[in-house]
C-alpha positions in Angstrom: -0.1 0.0 -0.1 1.7 3.0 -1.1 1.3 6.2 1.3 2.5 9.6 0.9 5.4 10.7 3.1 3.1 12.3 5.5 0.9 9.5 6.7 -0.1 11.1 10.1 -2.5 13.6 8.3 -5.8 13.1 10.1 -8.4 15.1 11.8 -8.7 15.5 15.5 -12.5 14.8 15.1 -14.9 13.2 12.7 -18.6 14.4 12.1 -21.2 11.7 12.1 -24.1 12.7 9.9 -26.6 10.3 11.3 -28.9 9.1 8.5 -28.2 11.3 5.5 -31.4 13.0 3.8 -33.3 12.2 7.0 -32.2 14.8 9.4 -35.5 16.3 9.6 -36.9 13.1 11.3 -34.0 12.1 13.4 -36.0 12.8 16.6 -38.8 10.6 15.6 -36.4 7.9 14.4 -34.7 8.1 17.7 -37.9 6.7 19.5 -37.7 3.1 18.1 -33.9 3.2 18.2 -34.2 4.0 22.1 -36.8 1.2 22.6 -34.5 -1.2 20.9 -31.7 -0.2 23.1 -33.6 -0.4 26.3 -35.2 -3.8 25.2 -31.6 -5.2 24.4 -30.5 -4.0 28.0 -33.6 -5.5 29.7 -33.6 -8.6 27.8 -29.8 -9.7 28.0 -29.5 -8.6 31.7 -32.6 -11.0 32.5 -31.0 -13.8 30.5 -27.8 -13.3 32.5 -29.6 -13.1 35.8 -31.9 -16.0 35.2 -29.1 -18.3 33.9 -26.7 -17.1 36.8 -29.5 -17.9 39.5 -31.0 -21.1 38.4 -28.6 -24.1 38.5 -30.8 -26.2 36.2 -29.9 -23.8 33.5 -26.1 -24.4 34.0 -25.7 -26.3 30.8 -23.4 -25.7 27.7 -26.1 -24.0 25.5 -27.0 -21.6 28.1 -23.3 -20.8 29.0 -22.8 -20.0 25.4 -26.1 -18.0 25.4 -24.7 -16.1 28.5 -21.5 -15.3 26.3 -23.5 -14.0 23.4 -25.6 -11.8 25.8 -22.4 -10.1 27.2 -21.1 -9.5 23.7 -24.6 -8.1 22.6 -24.6 -5.8 25.6 -21.2 -4.4 24.8 -22.0 -4.1 21.0 -25.2 -2.2 21.8 -23.6 0.1 24.4 -20.7 0.8 22.1 -23.0 2.1 19.3 -26.3 3.4 20.6 -25.5 6.0 23.0 -23.6 8.1 20.4 -26.4 7.5 17.9 -29.0 8.8 20.4 -26.8 11.8 21.0 -26.6 12.5 17.3 -30.5 12.3 17.0 -31.3 14.2 20.3 -28.6 16.8 20.9 -26.9 17.0 17.3 -23.6 15.9 18.9 -22.1 14.9 15.7 -18.5 15.1 16.7 -16.3 12.2 17.7 -12.7 12.0 18.4 -10.3 10.4 16.0 -9.2 7.9 18.5 -12.6 7.2 19.9 -13.8 6.4 16.3 -11.0 3.9 15.9 -11.9 2.2 19.2 -15.5 2.0 18.1 -14.5 0.5 14.7 -12.7 -2.1 16.7 -15.1 -2.9 19.2 -18.0 -3.2 16.7 -16.1 -5.6 14.3 -14.5 -7.7 16.9 -17.7 -8.1 19.0 -19.7 -9.0 15.8 -17.0 -11.6 15.2 -17.4 -12.8 18.8 -21.2 -13.0 18.5 -20.8 -15.2 15.3 -18.5 -17.5 17.1 -20.6 -18.0 20.0 -23.5 -18.8 17.6 -21.0 -21.3 15.9 -20.4 -22.8 19.6 -24.2 -23.4 20.2 -24.4 -25.1 16.8 -21.6 -27.3 18.1 -23.4 -27.9 21.3 -26.7 -28.8 19.3 -24.7 -31.3 17.0 -23.1 -33.1 20.0 -26.4 -33.4 21.8 -28.2 -34.7 18.7 -25.5 -36.8 17.1 -23.5 -38.0 20.1 -26.0 -37.6 23.1 -24.2 -40.1 25.3 -20.9 -38.2 25.3 -22.4 -34.8 25.5 -21.5 -34.0 29.2 -18.0 -35.9 28.4 -17.1 -33.6 25.4 -18.4 -30.2 26.6 -17.1 -30.1 29.9 -16.9 -26.8 32.0 -13.1 -26.6 30.8 -13.9 -27.0 27.2 -16.6 -24.5 27.3 -14.3 -21.8 29.1 -11.6 -22.7 26.5 -14.0 -22.2 23.7 -15.1 -19.1 24.8 -11.7 -17.7 25.4 -10.5 -18.9 21.9 -13.6 -17.1 20.3 -12.7 -13.8 22.3 -9.0 -14.1 21.0 -9.9 -14.7 17.5 -12.0 -11.6 17.6 -9.3 -9.5 19.1 -6.6 -10.7 17.1 -8.1 -10.6 13.7 -9.8 -7.1 14.0 -7.1 -5.3 16.2 -5.0 -4.4 12.9 -8.0 -2.4 11.7 -7.4 0.6 14.0 -3.8 0.8 13.0 -4.4 0.6 9.4 -7.0 3.5 9.6 -4.6 5.5 11.9 -1.7 5.2 9.2 -4.0 6.6 6.5 -4.1 10.2 5.4 -7.5 11.8 5.4 -7.1 14.9 3.2 -10.8 14.9 1.6 -13.2 15.5 4.5 -13.9 14.5 8.0 -17.7 14.0 7.5 -18.9 10.4 7.9 -22.3 9.8 6.4 -23.2 7.2 8.9 -24.6 6.7 12.5 -21.4 5.1 13.8 -17.7 4.7 12.9 -17.5 1.8 10.3 -14.3 0.5 8.7 -15.3 0.8 5.2 -17.0 4.2 5.8 -13.5 5.5 7.0 -11.7 3.7 4.1 -13.7 5.9 1.6 -12.6 9.0 3.3 -8.8 8.1 3.0 -6.8 9.8 0.0 -4.3 6.9 -0.3 -4.1 3.3 -1.9 -6.6 1.3 0.3 -6.4 -2.0 -1.4 -4.5 -3.9 1.1 -7.1 -2.5 4.0 -9.9 -3.7 1.9 -8.5 -7.0 1.1 -7.7 -7.6 4.8 -11.0 -6.3 5.9 -12.7 -9.0 3.5 -10.4 -11.6 4.4 -11.1 -11.0 8.3 -14.7 -11.0 7.8 -14.5 -14.4 5.8 -12.6 -16.1 8.5 -15.1 -15.0 11.1 -18.8 -14.6 9.8 -18.3 -16.4 6.6 -16.5 -19.5 7.9 -18.7 -19.8 11.0 -21.8 -19.7 8.9 -20.4 -22.4 6.7 -19.5 -24.6 9.8 -23.1 -24.0 11.2 -24.5 -25.2 7.7 -22.4 -28.3 7.8 -23.5 -29.0 11.6 -27.1 -28.7 10.5 -26.8 -31.1 7.7 -25.2 -33.8 10.0 -27.9 -32.8 12.5 -30.8 -33.2 9.9 -29.4 -36.4 8.5 -29.3 -38.0 12.0 -32.8 -36.6 13.0 -34.4 -38.1 9.8 -33.1 -41.5 10.8 -34.8 -41.4 14.2 -37.4 -44.1 14.3 -40.6 -42.2 15.0 -42.1 -38.9 13.8 -42.6 -37.8 17.4 -38.9 -38.3 18.3 -37.8 -36.2 15.0 -40.1 -33.4 16.0 -39.0 -33.2 19.6 -35.3 -33.2 18.5 -35.7 -30.6 15.9 -37.8 -28.7 18.5 -34.6 -28.3 20.6 -32.8 -26.6 17.7 -35.6 -24.0 17.1 -34.4 -20.9 19.1 -30.9 -21.6 17.7 -32.2 -21.6 14.2 -34.0 -18.3 14.8 -30.9 -16.8 16.3 -28.9 -17.7 13.2 -31.6 -16.2 10.9 -31.6 -12.9 12.9 -27.7 -12.7 13.0 -26.8 -13.6 9.5 -29.7 -12.2 7.3 -28.9 -8.4 8.1 -25.3 -9.3 8.0 -25.4 -10.6 4.4 -27.8 -7.9 3.3 -25.2 -5.3 4.9 -22.4 -6.9 3.0 -24.2 -7.2 -0.5 -25.4 -3.5 -0.1 -22.0 -2.5 0.5 -20.4 -4.4 -2.2 -22.8 -4.5 -5.0 -25.6 -1.9 -4.1 -23.9 1.2 -5.8 -27.5 2.5 -6.9 -29.0 1.7 -3.3 -30.0 5.0 -1.6 -27.5 6.0 1.2 -30.2 6.0 3.8 -31.0 2.4 3.0 -27.4 1.5 3.5 -27.5 3.2 6.9 -30.6 1.4 8.0 -29.4 -2.1 6.9 -26.3 -1.4 8.8 -28.1 -0.4 11.9 -30.3 -3.4 11.9 -27.1 -5.7 11.5 -25.7 -4.2 14.8 -28.7 -3.2 16.8 -31.7 -5.7 16.3 -29.8 -9.1 17.2 -29.0 -7.8 20.6 -32.7 -7.1 21.2 -34.2 -10.1 19.5 -31.9 -13.0 20.7 -33.0 -12.7 24.5 -36.6 -12.6 23.2 -36.2 -15.8 21.2 -34.9 -17.8 23.9 -37.2 -16.2 26.5 -40.3 -17.2 24.5 -39.2 -20.4 23.0 -37.3 -21.9 25.9 -39.8 -23.4 28.6 -37.4 -23.3 31.6 -36.1 -19.6 30.9 -39.7 -18.7 30.5 -40.9 -20.1 33.5 -37.9 -18.8 35.7 -38.6 -15.4 34.3 -42.3 -15.4 35.3 -41.3 -16.8 38.8 -38.9 -14.0 39.3 -41.4 -11.5 38.2 -44.2 -13.1 40.4 -42.0 -13.2 43.6 -40.9 -9.5 43.1 -44.6 -8.6 42.7 -45.6 -10.3 45.9 
């Protein structure tokens, strides 16, 4: 990547526009955004509390769900307060260093969330295809090591991004037409050859979300093969039912991610506000929806939640 001699040219602050072309209704847009954030906080803290206090839920699937909830909480809090300050107070400025930190946290936490969903798929694979060895394979030590490996992968793969962005000169503008600092949005502001940065970004994205999705598909192919070889229809339905919540989480996580990727790479004629909305859905909606899915579809979590509400009421 050929850079000018002065590679330290960058503004002290960036200006986040929010949703371009919709500035007049930012206050109205902020209302559902705020509700999404509050729902994500309430839902994920409830999941953590319920699983922490109920020993019957101390199983691999729920441990991985706790890890996903922590990642979702940090991701939401990394993005949403600044978005709301843009919508409510027109506080568009963000320090250059804070912007780089936000880029790192968003991408690394999305990677971790994807990894935890993959770990949950591995749990379903072992539970259905090798049930007698489930407790032997997924011990507490193995669960802990898997969680640490997923966090380590996210940190290592995406920690170079802030340094790449810091080394680039920004001599065009300091205005980012987005609600938060995003790697590709900053790359477009640089006045240097960014091919290596773009290639690295695509490679890191494939080694996390892309590879995770392929492995999840493979695990479910084996799971379906095993399920359809069960002797009775009732057994098949019951076994598939244990995967329902996880399949919903997969769809919620990866559908907006793929739409965001496709609109960035190929949607050159798509209106800018559509790009921004898709990017916000990708980052903000899964943290809200994931605890709802498990809260509604998982009987033990639902019962425990109602029990806690009832005891506090009395």
